[in-house]
DRENTINU-84055 format. One line per 4 residues: their letters; for each residue y, z, x of N, C-alpha, C. Coordinates in steps of 0.05 Angstrom, whole numbers, plus 32768, in hexadecimal, padded with zeros to 4 digits. Layout:
<drenvos>
a) Y:Z:X:Y:Z:X:Y:Z:X  ...
</drenvos>
This chain:
<drenvos>
xxxx) 8041:7FF3:816C:805C:7FFD:816D:805B:801B:8172  8068:8023:8187:8068:803F:818F:807B:804E:817D  8072:8066:8176:8084:8078:8167:8085:8074:8149  8074:8063:813E:8074:805F:8121:805B:806B:8115
xxxx) 805D:8071:80FC:8046:807C:80ED:8031:8067:80E8  8039:804E:80E6:8028:8037:80E2:8016:803B:80C9  8022:8046:80B4:8014:8048:809A:8004:8061:8096  8006:8075:80A8:7FF7:808D:80A4:8008:80A1:8094
xxxx) 800C:809B:807B:801C:80AB:8069:800D:80B0:8050  8014:80C5:8041:8006:80CA:8027:8008:80B2:8014  801F:80A4:8014:8022:808D:8002:800F:8077:800A  800D:8071:8024:7FFC:805C:802D:7FDE:8063:8028
xxxx) 7FD6:807B:802F:7FBA:8082:802A:7FB3:8081:800D  7FC4:808C:7FFC:7FBE:808C:7FDF:7FBC:8070:7FD4  7FCF:805F:7FDB:7FCF:8044:7FD1:7FB6:8035:7FDA  7FAE:8038:7FF3:7F97:802A:7FFE:7F7D:8034:7FF1
xxxx) 7F7B:804E:7FED:7F63:8059:7FE1:7F60:804F:7FC4  7F76:804F:7FB5:7F74:8045:7F9A:7F6D:8028:7F99  7F79:8018:7FAB:7F73:7FFB:7FAC:7F56:7FF7:7FB5  7F4C:8007:7FC7:7F30:8005:7FCF:7F1D:800B:7FB8
xxxx) 7F23:801F:7FA9:7F13:8025:7F91:7F13:800D:7F7E  7F2A:8001:7F7A:7F2C:7FEA:7F68:7F1C:7FD3:7F73  7F1C:7FCF:7F8D:7F0C:7FBA:7F9A:7EEF:7FBF:7F95  7EE6:7FD7:7F97:7ECA:7FDE:7F92:7EC2:7FDA:7F75
xxxx) 7ED4:7FE1:7F63:7ECF:7FDD:7F46:7ECD:7FBF:7F41  7EE0:7FB0:7F4B:7EDF:7F93:7F46:7EC6:7F86:7F52  7EBE:7F8F:7F6A:7EA5:7F85:7F76:7E8D:7F8B:7F66  7E8B:7FA4:7F5C:7E74:7FAC:7F4C:7E72:7F9C:7F33
xxxx) 7E89:7F98:7F25:7E88:7F89:7F0C:7E84:7F6B:7F11  7E8A:7F62:7F29:7E84:7F46:7F2F:7E66:7F42:7F30  7E58:7F55:7F3D:7E3B:7F54:7F3F:7E2F:7F56:7F24  7E3B:7F66:7F12:7E30:7F6A:7EF7:7E39:7F54:7EE4
xxxx) 7E48:7F41:7EEE:7E52:7F2A:7EDF:7E62:7F33:7EC6  7E74:7F46:7ECA:7E85:7F50:7EB4:7EA2:7F4A:7EBB  7EAD:7F35:7EAE:7EC9:7F2E:7EB4:7EDD:7F44:7EAD  7ED8:7F52:7E98:7EEA:7F68:7E8F:7EEB:7F7D:7EA5
xxxx) 7ED5:7F86:7EAF:7ED4:7F9A:7EC4:7EE1:7F90:7EDE  7EDD:7F76:7EE4:7EE9:7F6A:7EFC:7F07:7F6B:7EFA  7F12:7F64:7EE3:7F2F:7F65:7EDF:7F39:7F82:7EE0  7F29:7F94:7ED5:7F31:7FB1:7ED7:7F33:7FB9:7EF4
xxxx) 7F20:7FB0:7F05:7F21:7FB6:7F21:7F3A:7FAB:7F2E  7F42:7F92:7F27:7F5A:7F86:7F32:7F73:7F96:7F29  7F73:7FA0:7F11:7F89:7FB0:7F07:7F8B:7FCA:7F18  7F74:7FD6:7F1E:7F74:7FEE:7F2F:7F7F:7FE8:7F4B
xxxx) 7F78:7FD1:7F56:7F83:7FC8:7F70:7FA2:7FC7:7F6F  7FAC:7FBA:7F5A:7FC9:7FB8:7F56:7FD5:7FD3:7F52  7FC8:7FE4:7F44:7FD2:8000:7F40:7FD4:800F:7F5A  7FC2:800A:7F6D:7FC4:8016:7F87:7FDD:800E:7F95
xxxx) 7FE4:7FF5:7F94:7FFD:7FEC:7FA0:8016:7FF9:7F93  8015:7FFB:7F79:802C:8006:7F6B:802E:8024:7F71  8018:8033:7F71:8019:804F:7F78:8023:8054:7F94  8019:8044:7FA7:8023:8046:7FC2:8040:8041:7FC5
xxxx) 804A:802D:7FB7:8067:8027:7FB7:8078:803D:7FAB  806F:8048:7F94:807D:805D:7F87:807E:8076:7F98  8067:807D:7FA4:8066:8094:7FB6:8078:8091:7FCE  8079:8078:7FD9:808B:8072:7FEF:80A8:8076:7FE7
xxxx) 80AF:806D:7FD0:80CB:8070:7FC6:80D1:808D:7FC0  80BC:809E:7FBB:80C0:80BA:7FB5:80C2:80CA:7FCF  80C0:80BD:7FE6:80C4:80CB:7FFF:80AA:80D2:800D  8093:80C8:8004:807A:80CE:8010:8070:80B8:8023
xxxx) 8081:80A4:8027:807A:808E:8039:8088:8090:8054  8085:807C:8063:8091:807B:807E:80AF:8077:807B  80BF:8086:808B:80DC:8082:808A:80E2:8068:8099  80F6:8059:808F:80FD:8040:809C:8108:8044:80B8
xxxx) 8101:8031:80C9:810B:8033:80E5:8128:802C:80E5  8138:8039:80F7:8154:8033:80F9:8158:8016:8101  816D:8009:80F7:8172:7FED:80FE:817A:7FEB:811B  8170:7FD7:8128:8177:7FD3:8144:8191:7FC3:8145
xxxx) 81A3:7FCC:8157:81BC:7FBE:815A:81B9:7FA7:816D  81C7:7F92:8167:81C6:7F7B:8179:81D6:7F81:8192  81D2:7F72:81A7:81E0:7F76:81C0:81FE:7F72:81BC  8205:7F5F:81AB:8221:7F59:81A6:822F:7F71:8198
xxxx) 8221:7F7E:8186:822D:7F95:8178:8230:7FAC:818C  821E:7FAF:819F:8220:7FC5:81B2:8237:7FC2:81C5  8240:7FA9:81CA:8256:7FA4:81DD:8271:7FAB:81D1  8273:7FAC:81B7:828D:7FB2:81AA:8291:7FCF:81A6
</drenvos>
């Protein structure tokens, strides 16, 4: 899509980085056979999504694209 940020915003980068760290934590604790650490990693992944969403709502995300008008609306 031309003219869009396509997720290159502080909110997107922060959320993805936090989720990636959680993924790495969960993977490491899977190898170490520690269910508690694995669940902690999953919680960090979810936290990344929440942080990204909150930052987006705070104005650090991509601005919504204007709604496209239908052809019928344009004729009136």
